C-alpha positions, -999 to 999 in steps of 0.1 A, spaced: -53 138 30 -65 117 0 -99 103 -5 -106 71 -25 -138 54 -35 -145 17 -27 -156 -1 -59 -178 -32 -60 -148 -55 -57 -135 -36 -26 -101 -30 -42 -88 4 -35 -60 23 -53 -33 40 -32 -29 75 -47 3 81 -66 14 109 -42 12 85 -12 29 57 -31 58 80 -41 61 95 -6 64 60 10 84 46 -19 59 17 -23 66 -9 -49 43 -33 -68 40 -66 -49 51 -50 -16 31 -62 14 11 -38 36 -2 -48 70 -37 -34 77 -49 -28 113 -83 -16 125 -83 11 152 -119 19 161 -134 32 129 -100 38 112 -78 15 90 -41 19 94 -19 6 65 17 -2 74 41 -10 46 63 -40 55 100 -37 48 112 -49 15 133 -80 15 162 -83 -10 154 -119 -17 116 -113 -23 110 -118 -60 75 -103 -57 89 -68 -50 101 -54 -83 128 -27 -87 116 8 -95 138 23 -123 
């Protein structure tokens, strides 16, 4: 489990270990769902034609 701090602009950083484990890419979309007092982040599938998702070398 990772802990992150919410800065004044409310932008959080997904820890590298989690990004690597889920193979997240810059520009990839993530759906956020509230369950009670929890937030679930669900990475959306990458689309080949989506220019916002860059290739990881």
